[in-house]
py3Dmol code that shows the C-alpha trace and the ligand (Angstrom):
import py3Dmol

protein = """\
ATOM      1  CA  MET A   1     280.848-104.657 102.866  1.00  0.00           C
ATOM      2  CA  LYS A   2     282.001-102.047 100.331  1.00  0.00           C
ATOM      3  CA  ARG A   3     278.737-100.086 100.814  1.00  0.00           C
ATOM      4  CA  SER A   4     279.031 -99.977 104.593  1.00  0.00           C
ATOM      5  CA  ARG A   5     282.667 -98.750 104.371  1.00  0.00           C
ATOM      6  CA  LYS A   6     281.517 -95.933 102.041  1.00  0.00           C
ATOM      7  CA  LEU A   7     278.722 -95.015 104.499  1.00  0.00           C
ATOM      8  CA  LEU A   8     281.232 -94.931 107.349  1.00  0.00           C
ATOM      9  CA  GLN A   9     283.559 -92.691 105.302  1.00  0.00           C
ATOM     10  CA  SER A  10     280.694 -90.262 104.488  1.00  0.00           C
ATOM     11  CA  LEU A  11     279.660 -90.132 108.157  1.00  0.00           C
ATOM     12  CA  LEU A  12     283.233 -89.372 109.253  1.00  0.00           C
ATOM     13  CA  CYS A  13     283.455 -86.652 106.603  1.00  0.00           C
ATOM     14  CA  LEU A  14     280.232 -85.018 107.867  1.00  0.00           C
ATOM     15  CA  LEU A  15     281.451 -85.159 111.463  1.00  0.00           C
ATOM     16  CA  LEU A  16     284.758 -83.530 110.545  1.00  0.00           C
ATOM     17  CA  THR A  17     283.011 -80.691 108.637  1.00  0.00           C
ATOM     18  CA  GLY A  18     280.752 -80.118 111.658  1.00  0.00           C
ATOM     19  CA  ILE A  19     283.721 -79.846 114.034  1.00  0.00           C
ATOM     20  CA  LEU A  20     285.498 -77.437 111.670  1.00  0.00           C
ATOM     21  CA  LEU A  21     282.383 -75.256 111.363  1.00  0.00           C
ATOM     22  CA  ILE A  22     281.915 -75.001 115.153  1.00  0.00           C
ATOM     23  CA  GLY A  23     285.636 -74.197 115.523  1.00  0.00           C
ATOM     24  CA  CYS A  24     285.349 -71.294 113.073  1.00  0.00           C
ATOM     25  CA  GLN A  25     282.365 -69.608 114.745  1.00  0.00           C
ATOM     26  CA  ASN A  26     282.846 -65.904 115.708  1.00  0.00           C
ATOM     27  CA  GLY A  27     285.743 -65.736 113.256  1.00  0.00           C
ATOM     28  CA  LYS A  28     287.842 -67.810 115.670  1.00  0.00           C
ATOM     29  CA  LYS A  29     290.143 -70.487 114.313  1.00  0.00           C
ATOM     30  CA  SER A  30     289.777 -73.780 116.148  1.00  0.00           C
ATOM     31  CA  ASP A  31     293.461 -73.761 117.158  1.00  0.00           C
ATOM     32  CA  GLU A  32     293.281 -70.191 118.557  1.00  0.00           C
ATOM     33  CA  PRO A  33     293.633 -70.350 122.367  1.00  0.00           C
ATOM     34  CA  GLU A  34     290.738 -69.049 124.486  1.00  0.00           C
ATOM     35  CA  LEU A  35     291.209 -65.567 125.877  1.00  0.00           C
ATOM     36  CA  LEU A  36     290.040 -65.117 129.452  1.00  0.00           C
ATOM     37  CA  LEU A  37     289.602 -61.464 130.454  1.00  0.00           C
ATOM     38  CA  GLY A  38     288.914 -60.348 134.030  1.00  0.00           C
ATOM     39  CA  PHE A  39     287.191 -56.962 134.246  1.00  0.00           C
ATOM     40  CA  SER A  40     286.482 -55.039 137.455  1.00  0.00           C
ATOM     41  CA  GLN A  41     283.768 -52.441 136.925  1.00  0.00           C
ATOM     42  CA  ILE A  42     283.295 -49.544 139.382  1.00  0.00           C
ATOM     43  CA  GLY A  43     279.577 -49.948 139.956  1.00  0.00           C
ATOM     44  CA  SER A  44     276.236 -48.908 138.422  1.00  0.00           C
ATOM     45  CA  GLU A  45     276.156 -45.261 139.458  1.00  0.00           C
ATOM     46  CA  SER A  46     275.052 -43.808 136.110  1.00  0.00           C
ATOM     47  CA  ALA A  47     273.490 -44.499 132.718  1.00  0.00           C
ATOM     48  CA  TRP A  48     277.027 -44.058 131.393  1.00  0.00           C
ATOM     49  CA  ARG A  49     278.362 -46.832 133.613  1.00  0.00           C
ATOM     50  CA  ILE A  50     275.490 -49.200 132.807  1.00  0.00           C
ATOM     51  CA  GLY A  51     276.020 -48.523 129.077  1.00  0.00           C
ATOM     52  CA  ASN A  52     279.751 -49.166 129.483  1.00  0.00           C
ATOM     53  CA  THR A  53     279.181 -52.535 131.205  1.00  0.00           C
ATOM     54  CA  GLN A  54     276.675 -53.568 128.539  1.00  0.00           C
ATOM     55  CA  ASP A  55     279.034 -52.596 125.719  1.00  0.00           C
ATOM     56  CA  ILE A  56     281.922 -54.580 127.241  1.00  0.00           C
ATOM     57  CA  GLU A  57     279.673 -57.646 127.627  1.00  0.00           C
ATOM     58  CA  ASP A  58     278.389 -57.320 124.042  1.00  0.00           C
ATOM     59  CA  GLN A  59     281.841 -56.881 122.547  1.00  0.00           C
ATOM     60  CA  ALA A  60     283.279 -59.803 124.552  1.00  0.00           C
ATOM     61  CA  GLU A  61     280.624 -61.959 122.932  1.00  0.00           C
ATOM     62  CA  ASN A  62     281.341 -60.535 119.464  1.00  0.00           C
ATOM     63  CA  TYR A  63     285.045 -61.194 119.808  1.00  0.00           C
ATOM     64  CA  GLY A  64     284.635 -64.649 121.370  1.00  0.00           C
ATOM     65  CA  VAL A  65     286.374 -63.504 124.573  1.00  0.00           C
ATOM     66  CA  SER A  66     285.462 -65.226 127.876  1.00  0.00           C
ATOM     67  CA  LEU A  67     284.702 -62.449 130.321  1.00  0.00           C
ATOM     68  CA  MET A  68     284.827 -62.593 134.124  1.00  0.00           C
ATOM     69  CA  ILE A  69     283.167 -59.363 135.176  1.00  0.00           C
ATOM     70  CA  GLU A  70     282.788 -58.078 138.740  1.00  0.00           C
ATOM     71  CA  ASN A  71     280.842 -55.048 139.960  1.00  0.00           C
ATOM     72  CA  ALA A  72     282.625 -53.272 142.860  1.00  0.00           C
ATOM     73  CA  ASN A  73     279.576 -51.302 144.006  1.00  0.00           C
ATOM     74  CA  GLN A  74     281.559 -48.058 144.237  1.00  0.00           C
ATOM     75  CA  LYS A  75     284.222 -49.452 146.614  1.00  0.00           C
ATOM     76  CA  GLN A  76     287.949 -49.488 145.871  1.00  0.00           C
ATOM     77  CA  GLU A  77     288.522 -52.414 148.259  1.00  0.00           C
ATOM     78  CA  ASN A  78     286.079 -54.513 146.204  1.00  0.00           C
ATOM     79  CA  GLN A  79     288.059 -53.701 143.056  1.00  0.00           C
ATOM     80  CA  ILE A  80     291.325 -54.717 144.740  1.00  0.00           C
ATOM     81  CA  ALA A  81     289.755 -58.003 145.886  1.00  0.00           C
ATOM     82  CA  ALA A  82     288.409 -58.650 142.360  1.00  0.00           C
ATOM     83  CA  ILE A  83     291.853 -58.092 140.816  1.00  0.00           C
ATOM     84  CA  ARG A  84     293.342 -60.537 143.351  1.00  0.00           C
ATOM     85  CA  ARG A  85     290.723 -63.122 142.351  1.00  0.00           C
ATOM     86  CA  PHE A  86     291.586 -62.610 138.670  1.00  0.00           C
ATOM     87  CA  ILE A  87     295.273 -63.217 139.502  1.00  0.00           C
ATOM     88  CA  ALA A  88     294.454 -66.386 141.468  1.00  0.00           C
ATOM     89  CA  TYR A  89     292.307 -67.565 138.552  1.00  0.00           C
ATOM     90  CA  LYS A  90     295.225 -66.928 136.161  1.00  0.00           C
ATOM     91  CA  VAL A  91     293.219 -64.909 133.631  1.00  0.00           C
ATOM     92  CA  ASP A  92     295.109 -63.902 130.463  1.00  0.00           C
ATOM     93  CA  VAL A  93     294.457 -60.168 130.808  1.00  0.00           C
ATOM     94  CA  ILE A  94     293.096 -57.967 133.630  1.00  0.00           C
ATOM     95  CA  ALA A  95     291.139 -54.792 132.875  1.00  0.00           C
ATOM     96  CA  PHE A  96     289.616 -52.384 135.361  1.00  0.00           C
ATOM     97  CA  SER A  97     288.130 -48.879 135.712  1.00  0.00           C
ATOM     98  CA  PRO A  98     289.826 -47.441 138.799  1.00  0.00           C
ATOM     99  CA  ILE A  99     287.306 -45.565 140.922  1.00  0.00           C
ATOM    100  CA  VAL A 100     290.051 -43.227 142.208  1.00  0.00           C
ATOM    101  CA  GLU A 101     293.616 -42.656 141.051  1.00  0.00           C
ATOM    102  CA  ASP A 102     295.640 -43.607 144.167  1.00  0.00           C
ATOM    103  CA  GLY A 103     296.169 -46.849 146.026  1.00  0.00           C
ATOM    104  CA  TRP A 104     296.766 -49.449 143.302  1.00  0.00           C
ATOM    105  CA  ASP A 105     300.519 -50.069 143.556  1.00  0.00           C
ATOM    106  CA  ASN A 106     300.410 -53.231 145.694  1.00  0.00           C
ATOM    107  CA  VAL A 107     297.764 -55.146 143.792  1.00  0.00           C
ATOM    108  CA  LEU A 108     299.150 -54.134 140.397  1.00  0.00           C
ATOM    109  CA  THR A 109     302.630 -55.228 141.445  1.00  0.00           C
ATOM    110  CA  GLU A 110     301.108 -58.623 142.283  1.00  0.00           C
ATOM    111  CA  ALA A 111     299.581 -58.774 138.778  1.00  0.00           C
ATOM    112  CA  LYS A 112     302.912 -57.821 137.231  1.00  0.00           C
ATOM    113  CA  GLU A 113     304.747 -60.500 139.209  1.00  0.00           C
ATOM    114  CA  ALA A 114     302.165 -63.034 138.022  1.00  0.00           C
ATOM    115  CA  GLY A 115     302.933 -61.944 134.444  1.00  0.00           C
ATOM    116  CA  ILE A 116     299.366 -60.775 133.724  1.00  0.00           C
ATOM    117  CA  PRO A 117     299.059 -57.588 131.629  1.00  0.00           C
ATOM    118  CA  VAL A 118     296.682 -54.904 132.957  1.00  0.00           C
ATOM    119  CA  VAL A 119     294.556 -52.539 130.852  1.00  0.00           C
ATOM    120  CA  LEU A 120     293.007 -49.389 132.330  1.00  0.00           C
ATOM    121  CA  VAL A 121     289.499 -48.755 131.037  1.00  0.00           C
ATOM    122  CA  ASP A 122     287.879 -45.303 131.289  1.00  0.00           C
ATOM    123  CA  ARG A 123     289.941 -43.875 134.205  1.00  0.00           C
ATOM    124  CA  ASP A 124     293.655 -43.527 134.959  1.00  0.00           C
ATOM    125  CA  ILE A 125     295.769 -44.278 138.052  1.00  0.00           C
ATOM    126  CA  SER A 126     298.486 -42.234 139.705  1.00  0.00           C
ATOM    127  CA  THR A 127     301.709 -44.102 140.514  1.00  0.00           C
ATOM    128  CA  GLU A 128     305.463 -43.601 140.749  1.00  0.00           C
ATOM    129  CA  LYS A 129     306.101 -47.187 139.625  1.00  0.00           C
ATOM    130  CA  GLU A 130     306.919 -48.076 136.033  1.00  0.00           C
ATOM    131  CA  GLY A 131     305.204 -50.738 133.961  1.00  0.00           C
ATOM    132  CA  LEU A 132     302.213 -51.584 136.167  1.00  0.00           C
ATOM    133  CA  THR A 133     299.749 -51.106 133.307  1.00  0.00           C
ATOM    134  CA  THR A 134     300.018 -51.497 129.542  1.00  0.00           C
ATOM    135  CA  CYS A 135     297.358 -49.231 128.077  1.00  0.00           C
ATOM    136  CA  LEU A 136     294.612 -46.720 128.927  1.00  0.00           C
ATOM    137  CA  ILE A 137     291.409 -46.838 126.881  1.00  0.00           C
ATOM    138  CA  GLY A 138     289.233 -43.864 127.819  1.00  0.00           C
ATOM    139  CA  ALA A 139     288.074 -40.357 127.057  1.00  0.00           C
ATOM    140  CA  ASP A 140     290.178 -37.216 127.092  1.00  0.00           C
ATOM    141  CA  PHE A 141     288.469 -35.673 130.129  1.00  0.00           C
ATOM    142  CA  TYR A 142     290.612 -32.532 130.051  1.00  0.00           C
ATOM    143  CA  GLN A 143     289.369 -31.845 126.524  1.00  0.00           C
ATOM    144  CA  GLU A 144     285.770 -32.378 127.705  1.00  0.00           C
ATOM    145  CA  GLY A 145     286.295 -29.615 130.291  1.00  0.00           C
ATOM    146  CA  VAL A 146     287.750 -27.394 127.573  1.00  0.00           C
ATOM    147  CA  MET A 147     284.732 -28.009 125.290  1.00  0.00           C
ATOM    148  CA  ALA A 148     282.316 -27.213 128.144  1.00  0.00           C
ATOM    149  CA  ALA A 149     284.119 -23.908 128.848  1.00  0.00           C
ATOM    150  CA  GLU A 150     284.369 -22.945 125.187  1.00  0.00           C
ATOM    151  CA  TYR A 151     280.617 -23.438 124.866  1.00  0.00           C
ATOM    152  CA  LEU A 152     280.063 -21.212 127.922  1.00  0.00           C
ATOM    153  CA  ILE A 153     282.246 -18.460 126.493  1.00  0.00           C
ATOM    154  CA  ARG A 154     280.265 -18.542 123.215  1.00  0.00           C
ATOM    155  CA  LYS A 155     276.981 -18.517 125.150  1.00  0.00           C
ATOM    156  CA  ALA A 156     278.067 -15.543 127.280  1.00  0.00           C
ATOM    157  CA  ASP A 157     279.031 -13.712 124.064  1.00  0.00           C
ATOM    158  CA  SER A 158     275.683 -14.431 122.423  1.00  0.00           C
ATOM    159  CA  LEU A 159     273.735 -13.261 125.502  1.00  0.00           C
ATOM    160  CA  GLY A 160     275.984 -10.223 125.935  1.00  0.00           C
ATOM    161  CA  LEU A 161     276.776 -11.111 129.572  1.00  0.00           C
ATOM    162  CA  ASP A 162     279.469  -9.102 131.304  1.00  0.00           C
ATOM    163  CA  SER A 163     279.682 -11.207 134.447  1.00  0.00           C
ATOM    164  CA  VAL A 164     279.082 -14.952 134.738  1.00  0.00           C
ATOM    165  CA  ASN A 165     278.766 -16.710 138.118  1.00  0.00           C
ATOM    166  CA  ILE A 166     279.337 -20.440 137.947  1.00  0.00           C
ATOM    167  CA  VAL A 167     278.672 -23.262 140.393  1.00  0.00           C
ATOM    168  CA  GLU A 168     280.432 -26.530 139.639  1.00  0.00           C
ATOM    169  CA  ILE A 169     279.112 -29.913 140.785  1.00  0.00           C
ATOM    170  CA  THR A 170     282.108 -32.209 140.601  1.00  0.00           C
ATOM    171  CA  GLY A 171     282.433 -35.992 140.210  1.00  0.00           C
ATOM    172  CA  THR A 172     284.030 -38.485 142.624  1.00  0.00           C
ATOM    173  CA  GLU A 173     286.911 -36.834 144.487  1.00  0.00           C
ATOM    174  CA  ASN A 174     290.347 -37.937 143.199  1.00  0.00           C
ATOM    175  CA  SER A 175     288.913 -39.680 140.132  1.00  0.00           C
ATOM    176  CA  THR A 176     290.435 -38.908 136.719  1.00  0.00           C
ATOM    177  CA  PRO A 177     287.263 -37.455 135.128  1.00  0.00           C
ATOM    178  CA  MET A 178     286.681 -35.217 138.170  1.00  0.00           C
ATOM    179  CA  ARG A 179     290.228 -33.838 138.203  1.00  0.00           C
ATOM    180  CA  GLN A 180     290.547 -33.324 134.463  1.00  0.00           C
ATOM    181  CA  ARG A 181     287.034 -32.022 133.752  1.00  0.00           C
ATOM    182  CA  GLN A 182     287.666 -29.432 136.453  1.00  0.00           C
ATOM    183  CA  GLN A 183     291.141 -28.546 135.149  1.00  0.00           C
ATOM    184  CA  GLY A 184     290.217 -28.275 131.463  1.00  0.00           C
ATOM    185  CA  PHE A 185     287.291 -26.007 132.337  1.00  0.00           C
ATOM    186  CA  ALA A 186     289.274 -23.874 134.797  1.00  0.00           C
ATOM    187  CA  ASP A 187     292.196 -23.372 132.397  1.00  0.00           C
ATOM    188  CA  THR A 188     289.870 -22.336 129.578  1.00  0.00           C
ATOM    189  CA  ILE A 189     287.813 -19.778 131.524  1.00  0.00           C
ATOM    190  CA  ALA A 190     290.962 -18.380 133.209  1.00  0.00           C
ATOM    191  CA  SER A 191     291.607 -15.918 130.396  1.00  0.00           C
ATOM    192  CA  ASP A 192     288.007 -14.609 130.408  1.00  0.00           C
ATOM    193  CA  SER A 193     287.567 -12.011 133.143  1.00  0.00           C
ATOM    194  CA  ARG A 194     283.760 -12.343 133.064  1.00  0.00           C
ATOM    195  CA  MET A 195     283.915 -15.864 134.527  1.00  0.00           C
ATOM    196  CA  HIS A 196     283.777 -16.456 138.305  1.00  0.00           C
ATOM    197  CA  ILE A 197     283.461 -19.798 140.089  1.00  0.00           C
ATOM    198  CA  LEU A 198     281.221 -19.210 143.129  1.00  0.00           C
ATOM    199  CA  GLU A 199     281.655 -22.706 144.540  1.00  0.00           C
ATOM    200  CA  ARG A 200     282.748 -26.254 143.689  1.00  0.00           C
ATOM    201  CA  ILE A 201     280.896 -29.042 145.441  1.00  0.00           C
ATOM    202  CA  ASP A 202     281.422 -32.830 145.400  1.00  0.00           C
ATOM    203  CA  GLY A 203     278.444 -34.654 143.873  1.00  0.00           C
ATOM    204  CA  ASP A 204     280.220 -38.054 143.547  1.00  0.00           C
ATOM    205  CA  PHE A 205     278.667 -38.613 140.058  1.00  0.00           C
ATOM    206  CA  LEU A 206     275.354 -39.551 141.754  1.00  0.00           C
ATOM    207  CA  LYS A 207     271.863 -38.245 140.982  1.00  0.00           C
ATOM    208  CA  SER A 208     270.848 -38.049 144.659  1.00  0.00           C
ATOM    209  CA  ARG A 209     274.019 -36.093 145.487  1.00  0.00           C
ATOM    210  CA  GLY A 210     273.411 -33.800 142.499  1.00  0.00           C
ATOM    211  CA  ALA A 211     270.038 -32.877 144.011  1.00  0.00           C
ATOM    212  CA  GLU A 212     271.494 -32.354 147.507  1.00  0.00           C
ATOM    213  CA  CYS A 213     274.359 -30.243 146.158  1.00  0.00           C
ATOM    214  CA  MET A 214     271.988 -28.102 144.134  1.00  0.00           C
ATOM    215  CA  ARG A 215     269.748 -27.463 147.166  1.00  0.00           C
ATOM    216  CA  SER A 216     272.738 -26.347 149.172  1.00  0.00           C
ATOM    217  CA  LEU A 217     274.077 -24.147 146.328  1.00  0.00           C
ATOM    218  CA  LEU A 218     270.680 -22.487 145.866  1.00  0.00           C
ATOM    219  CA  ASP A 219     270.392 -21.859 149.626  1.00  0.00           C
ATOM    220  CA  LYS A 220     273.788 -20.192 149.679  1.00  0.00           C
ATOM    221  CA  HIS A 221     273.916 -18.344 146.368  1.00  0.00           C
ATOM    222  CA  GLY A 222     270.292 -18.185 145.136  1.00  0.00           C
ATOM    223  CA  ASP A 223     269.855 -15.452 142.546  1.00  0.00           C
ATOM    224  CA  ASP A 224     273.586 -15.088 141.966  1.00  0.00           C
ATOM    225  CA  ILE A 225     273.891 -18.385 140.086  1.00  0.00           C
ATOM    226  CA  ASP A 226     274.135 -17.904 136.309  1.00  0.00           C
ATOM    227  CA  VAL A 227     275.576 -21.304 135.371  1.00  0.00           C
ATOM    228  CA  VAL A 228     275.634 -24.870 136.653  1.00  0.00           C
ATOM    229  CA  TYR A 229     278.583 -26.865 135.305  1.00  0.00           C
ATOM    230  CA  SER A 230     278.002 -30.482 136.291  1.00  0.00           C
ATOM    231  CA  HIS A 231     280.563 -33.244 135.700  1.00  0.00           C
ATOM    232  CA  ASN A 232     277.964 -35.843 134.604  1.00  0.00           C
ATOM    233  CA  ASP A 233     274.380 -36.248 133.406  1.00  0.00           C
ATOM    234  CA  GLU A 234     273.201 -38.050 136.539  1.00  0.00           C
ATOM    235  CA  MET A 235     274.060 -35.110 138.820  1.00  0.00           C
ATOM    236  CA  THR A 236     272.566 -32.692 136.283  1.00  0.00           C
ATOM    237  CA  LEU A 237     269.324 -34.689 136.213  1.00  0.00           C
ATOM    238  CA  GLY A 238     269.264 -34.581 140.027  1.00  0.00           C
ATOM    239  CA  ALA A 239     269.916 -30.816 140.100  1.00  0.00           C
ATOM    240  CA  ILE A 240     267.298 -29.694 137.546  1.00  0.00           C
ATOM    241  CA  PRO A 241     264.123 -30.439 139.612  1.00  0.00           C
ATOM    242  CA  GLU A 242     265.705 -28.586 142.570  1.00  0.00           C
ATOM    243  CA  ILE A 243     266.263 -25.512 140.392  1.00  0.00           C
ATOM    244  CA  GLU A 244     262.618 -25.683 139.309  1.00  0.00           C
ATOM    245  CA  LYS A 245     261.402 -26.120 142.897  1.00  0.00           C
ATOM    246  CA  ALA A 246     263.350 -22.986 143.845  1.00  0.00           C
ATOM    247  CA  GLY A 247     261.382 -21.067 141.183  1.00  0.00           C
ATOM    248  CA  TYR A 248     264.036 -20.770 138.434  1.00  0.00           C
ATOM    249  CA  LYS A 249     263.854 -21.997 134.852  1.00  0.00           C
ATOM    250  CA  PRO A 250     266.781 -24.329 134.052  1.00  0.00           C
ATOM    251  CA  GLY A 251     268.185 -23.569 130.602  1.00  0.00           C
ATOM    252  CA  LYS A 252     266.830 -19.994 130.731  1.00  0.00           C
ATOM    253  CA  ASP A 253     267.409 -18.354 134.131  1.00  0.00           C
ATOM    254  CA  ILE A 254     270.366 -20.641 134.737  1.00  0.00           C
ATOM    255  CA  ILE A 255     272.618 -22.037 131.978  1.00  0.00           C
ATOM    256  CA  ILE A 256     273.069 -25.774 132.438  1.00  0.00           C
ATOM    257  CA  ILE A 257     276.148 -27.617 131.138  1.00  0.00           C
ATOM    258  CA  SER A 258     276.511 -31.380 131.529  1.00  0.00           C
ATOM    259  CA  ILE A 259     278.849 -34.185 130.437  1.00  0.00           C
ATOM    260  CA  ASP A 260     278.174 -37.779 129.168  1.00  0.00           C
ATOM    261  CA  GLY A 261     275.413 -37.450 126.568  1.00  0.00           C
ATOM    262  CA  GLY A 262     273.103 -40.264 127.653  1.00  0.00           C
ATOM    263  CA  GLN A 263     269.630 -40.392 126.087  1.00  0.00           C
ATOM    264  CA  GLU A 264     267.819 -38.944 129.117  1.00  0.00           C
ATOM    265  CA  ALA A 265     270.045 -35.846 129.185  1.00  0.00           C
ATOM    266  CA  ILE A 266     269.705 -35.419 125.418  1.00  0.00           C
ATOM    267  CA  ASP A 267     265.893 -35.505 125.800  1.00  0.00           C
ATOM    268  CA  VAL A 268     266.103 -32.808 128.492  1.00  0.00           C
ATOM    269  CA  LEU A 269     268.445 -30.795 126.231  1.00  0.00           C
ATOM    270  CA  LYS A 270     265.756 -31.002 123.521  1.00  0.00           C
ATOM    271  CA  GLU A 271     263.178 -29.721 126.064  1.00  0.00           C
ATOM    272  CA  GLY A 272     265.441 -26.691 126.609  1.00  0.00           C
ATOM    273  CA  LYS A 273     266.242 -27.396 130.273  1.00  0.00           C
ATOM    274  CA  ILE A 274     269.895 -28.222 129.533  1.00  0.00           C
ATOM    275  CA  ASN A 275     271.924 -25.941 127.237  1.00  0.00           C
ATOM    276  CA  CYS A 276     274.933 -28.075 126.439  1.00  0.00           C
ATOM    277  CA  VAL A 277     275.998 -31.700 126.860  1.00  0.00           C
ATOM    278  CA  VAL A 278     279.588 -32.706 126.153  1.00  0.00           C
ATOM    279  CA  GLU A 279     279.733 -36.249 124.859  1.00  0.00           C
ATOM    280  CA  CYS A 280     281.683 -38.911 126.752  1.00  0.00           C
ATOM    281  CA  THR A 281     281.235 -42.248 125.064  1.00  0.00           C
ATOM    282  CA  PRO A 282     280.951 -45.397 127.201  1.00  0.00           C
ATOM    283  CA  LYS A 283     281.532 -47.580 124.133  1.00  0.00           C
ATOM    284  CA  LEU A 284     285.041 -48.761 124.922  1.00  0.00           C
ATOM    285  CA  GLY A 285     284.422 -52.507 124.540  1.00  0.00           C
ATOM    286  CA  LYS A 286     285.678 -52.941 120.972  1.00  0.00           C
ATOM    287  CA  GLU A 287     289.031 -51.293 121.739  1.00  0.00           C
ATOM    288  CA  LEU A 288     289.296 -53.320 124.937  1.00  0.00           C
ATOM    289  CA  MET A 289     288.769 -56.661 123.168  1.00  0.00           C
ATOM    290  CA  GLU A 290     291.225 -55.776 120.397  1.00  0.00           C
ATOM    291  CA  THR A 291     293.835 -54.665 122.931  1.00  0.00           C
ATOM    292  CA  ALA A 292     293.354 -57.781 125.088  1.00  0.00           C
ATOM    293  CA  LYS A 293     293.801 -60.020 122.023  1.00  0.00           C
ATOM    294  CA  LYS A 294     297.016 -58.232 121.069  1.00  0.00           C
ATOM    295  CA  LEU A 295     298.370 -58.573 124.612  1.00  0.00           C
ATOM    296  CA  LYS A 296     297.562 -62.276 124.684  1.00  0.00           C
ATOM    297  CA  ASN A 297     299.510 -62.671 121.418  1.00  0.00           C
ATOM    298  CA  GLY A 298     302.450 -60.705 122.818  1.00  0.00           C
ATOM    299  CA  GLU A 299     301.922 -57.819 120.364  1.00  0.00           C
ATOM    300  CA  GLU A 300     302.605 -54.122 121.057  1.00  0.00           C
ATOM    301  CA  VAL A 301     299.620 -51.974 122.087  1.00  0.00           C
ATOM    302  CA  ASP A 302     299.047 -48.201 122.088  1.00  0.00           C
ATOM    303  CA  GLU A 303     299.726 -46.576 125.455  1.00  0.00           C
ATOM    304  CA  VAL A 304     296.622 -44.353 125.287  1.00  0.00           C
ATOM    305  CA  ILE A 305     293.481 -44.753 123.184  1.00  0.00           C
ATOM    306  CA  HIS A 306     291.032 -41.800 123.249  1.00  0.00           C
ATOM    307  CA  PRO A 307     287.681 -42.063 121.445  1.00  0.00           C
ATOM    308  CA  THR A 308     286.567 -39.034 119.387  1.00  0.00           C
ATOM    309  CA  GLU A 309     283.874 -36.976 121.103  1.00  0.00           C
ATOM    310  CA  VAL A 310     281.548 -34.112 120.163  1.00  0.00           C
ATOM    311  CA  ILE A 311     279.233 -31.668 121.921  1.00  0.00           C
ATOM    312  CA  PHE A 312     275.466 -31.321 121.706  1.00  0.00           C
ATOM    313  CA  SER A 313     274.035 -27.884 122.442  1.00  0.00           C
ATOM    314  CA  ASP A 314     271.305 -25.331 121.834  1.00  0.00           C
ATOM    315  CA  GLU A 315     273.509 -23.975 119.027  1.00  0.00           C
ATOM    316  CA  GLN A 316     272.545 -26.987 116.856  1.00  0.00           C
ATOM    317  CA  ASP A 317     269.574 -28.679 115.197  1.00  0.00           C
ATOM    318  CA  LEU A 318     268.894 -31.197 117.973  1.00  0.00           C
ATOM    319  CA  GLU A 319     266.454 -33.273 115.923  1.00  0.00           C
ATOM    320  CA  LYS A 320     269.438 -34.693 114.036  1.00  0.00           C
ATOM    321  CA  ILE A 321     270.938 -36.434 117.080  1.00  0.00           C
ATOM    322  CA  ALA A 322     270.768 -40.204 116.556  1.00  0.00           C
ATOM    323  CA  PRO A 323     269.531 -42.407 119.454  1.00  0.00           C
ATOM    324  CA  ARG A 324     272.359 -42.605 121.938  1.00  0.00           C
ATOM    325  CA  GLY A 325     272.029 -46.230 123.058  1.00  0.00           C
ATOM    326  CA  TYR A 326     272.807 -45.469 126.742  1.00  0.00           C
TER     327      TYR A 326
END
"""
ligand_1 = """\
11
GYE
O 281.066 -39.449 133.237
C 280.029 -40.744 134.875
C 280.451 -41.952 135.552
O 284.313 -42.252 134.398
C 283.653 -41.186 132.420
O 281.818 -42.036 135.470
C 283.230 -41.910 133.627
C 282.241 -41.175 134.467
C 280.982 -40.723 133.758
O 279.703 -42.669 136.283
O 278.688 -40.677 134.524
"""
view = py3Dmol.view(width=600, height=400)
view.addModel(protein, "pdb")
view.setStyle({"model": 0}, {"cartoon": {"style": "trace"}})
view.addModel(ligand_1, "xyz")
view.setStyle({"model": 1}, {"stick": {}})
view.zoomTo()
view.show()
């Protein structure tokens, strides 16, 4: 009788330890409430975007966050519908990367009325209303434009150029990176009288559009083009074969400046067909999970979180660049 009671006690003890161990996995305490995060991603238009989605999924797992993720396939109406589903599902926090800046007031007011905090990831919105979002986690796109222009000014100095004709292939119209990459670049070249923008053309951040835009720019301006400033790697990678087909050497006859810093663009930079790539990191997942946890616990969060970014260019020893992971 005594022996069987002891056995029962030991079994109960083992069971209790097991439950405690499972409860503490991922650094979570067993009494910590689950955090359900709804995230609406723009689409899969670039290596950057695919890397960003992957990072958010990986970090959700690391932080023990349950993630509902929806891909909007490049359509704002799909993002609005996803946010409405997150509200109906009563997620703890909503995060999204707005494809464009306008048109979010109604759906974000619905989220606010439901008491669900909203985090902007990567891109910003434009609104007159107060308090629709809590935090923006994303790059300083204006500064990226500045870094691209500063590189160009140094390059023009080193080549001794006295006139520089630029074509600019821009990202999705009315998106934050498009507006700010254009503005930062324009403001920085404004004081340099050698710099002239021949044309700006909308490439929508897509490789196929980058190729089309480049064909049209070459048809119109041909020999006059000294520089291609492209708002992302995908469009740059679409433009380069078109430049070659037209009989020019990218990186030599035409200076090529790109933004993102994905592995494929870095490899082409090493080949000498791109001159400069401004980094834009897609790794925003860690900050997102930490912010979502704070919001769930009712803690204060920073209004803007910018990651630190660098540039990669033909001014450096390119062999030292570590694998990019996207
Ligand atoms: O540069 C581009 C993309 O919003 C920073 O979106 C992002 C941009 C990125 O698809 O490749």
